[in-house]
N, C-alpha and C positions, 0 to 999 in steps of 0.2 A: 824421611820415609822414602824419598826418591832414590837416595843412595842405596838403601836396602834392596829395593827392587832391581836396581842395576846389578848389584852383587849377586842376587838370586838368579837373575837371567844369565850372568856369566857362568855361574856354577852349573846351571842346568845345561847350558851350551857345551861346556867341557864334558859333562857326563854323557851327553848325547854323542859327542864326537868319539869319546873312548868306547862307548857302547857300539857304535857303528864300526869302528876299526877292529875291535876284538870280536864282537858278536857276529858281524856280517863280513868283516874284512878277511879273516882267516879262511872261512869256507869259500869265499870268492877266490882267494889266491889258490886254494886247493883245486877248485874247479878249473881255473886257468891252467894249472899244472896238468890236469887230466886232458884238457883240450890240446895242450902243447904236445903231449905224448901221442895223441891221435894224429896231429899234424906231422909229427916226426916220422911216424910209421908210413903215412901215405897209403897207397894201395887200397885194400878193402876197408881200412879204418876211416876213410874219407869218401864222400860222394864223388869227388872229382877223380878219384883213382890216380892221384899224383904220385910222383916219385918220392921215395923217403927223403927226409930232410934231417940231417944229424943235429943241426942247431936247435931243432925243436926238443930233442932229448935234453940238451943242456938247459934250455929254458924251463922245461918241466922239473928237472932236479933242483934248479934254483928256487922255483915256487915251492916245492916240497920242503926244501931247507928252511925257507922263511916260516912255513907253517910249524915245522918241528921246533925251531927256535922260539916261536911264540908260545907254543905249548909248554916247553921247558921253562921259559921265563915265568909263565903263570904258575906252574907247579912250584918253582923256587920261591915265589912270593908267598904262596900258601904254606909251604913247609917252614919257611923262615918265621912267619907269624906264629906258627904252632910252637916253636922253640923260643919265643920271646925275642926274636931278632927282626931286623928290618933289612930289606934289600935296597941298597943305594948304588948309584953309578958314580964312580970316581974316575974321571978320564975315560969314560966309555966302558969301563970294566965293572961288572957287577960285584959288589962286596957286601957280605953280611956284617952288620954292626948291631951292637946291643941297643935295644930301644931305650929312649930316655925315660 
């Protein structure tokens, strides 16, 4: 019985972690991208009226790229399951394989 509770808690912890990463993580990264754009523009975009910072634009686009990749990965998983396929990663590369 104790082993069952430990397994249940591990599964619940993993579900919570994935939920936080996907559910709150992607909106957080998007918000950081928006903030980085304001930081990049400087001037009227910020209270401090600082000079523009080009590195902020790079950081913003990196954040937006992570969000787009997360959305595309989620869509790929949904579409793959609709076609009876499974999305697996082999050597870091996503591959569609037939479900067992």
